[in-house]
C-alpha positions in Angstrom: 94.3 118.2 116.1 93.0 114.6 115.9 95.0 111.6 116.9 95.2 110.5 113.3 96.4 114.0 112.2 99.0 113.9 115.0 100.2 110.5 113.8 100.4 111.7 110.2 102.4 114.8 111.3 104.8 112.5 113.1 105.1 110.2 110.1 105.8 113.2 107.8 108.4 114.5 110.2 110.2 111.2 110.4 110.0 110.4 106.7 113.3 110.4 104.9 113.2 113.1 102.2 114.6 112.2 98.8 117.6 114.6 99.3 118.5 112.8 102.6 118.1 109.3 101.2 121.8 108.7 100.5 122.8 110.0 103.9 120.2 108.1 105.9 119.5 105.0 103.8 121.5 102.8 106.2 120.6 104.6 109.4 118.7 101.9 111.3 117.1 104.3 113.8 115.9 106.6 111.1 114.5 103.8 109.0 112.9 102.0 111.9 111.3 105.3 113.2 110.0 106.1 109.7 108.3 102.6 109.4 107.0 102.6 113.0 105.4 106.0 112.5 103.7 104.9 109.3 102.5 101.7 111.1 100.7 103.9 113.6 99.1 105.9 110.8 97.8 102.7 109.2 96.6 101.3 112.5 94.6 104.5 113.2 93.1 104.2 109.7 91.9 100.7 110.6 94.3 99.1 108.2 96.0 96.4 110.4 97.6 94.5 107.6 99.5 97.6 106.4 100.3 98.5 110.0 101.8 95.0 110.6 103.9 95.2 107.4 105.4 98.5 108.5 106.0 97.2 112.0 107.8 94.1 110.5 109.9 96.5 108.4 110.8 98.5 111.6 111.7 95.3 113.4 113.9 94.2 110.5 115.8 97.5 110.7 116.3 97.1 114.4 117.3 93.4 114.4 119.5 93.9 111.3 117.6 91.3 109.3 117.1 93.9 106.4 119.4 96.4 104.9 119.2 99.4 102.6 118.3 98.8 99.0 120.5 100.2 96.3 120.0 103.7 95.1 117.1 103.8 92.6 118.9 106.5 90.5 122.2 104.7 90.1 122.8 102.2 87.3 120.4 103.8 84.9 
């Protein structure tokens, strides 16, 4: 398994599934972990701008500067 494949497997494992979104949408550790893992994937794909954006999202979850968006299926 390559490093990139390993990072993608980790990102897939940490991604919040649609059926878990309501339960985990405000879980800062889960959201930061998801974003940090994706940042690693983008970094290994030589896409530093995307990696930085994901790291900034992870930081925002950890420092509480961002919060969960509203549910995309409510209000329709």
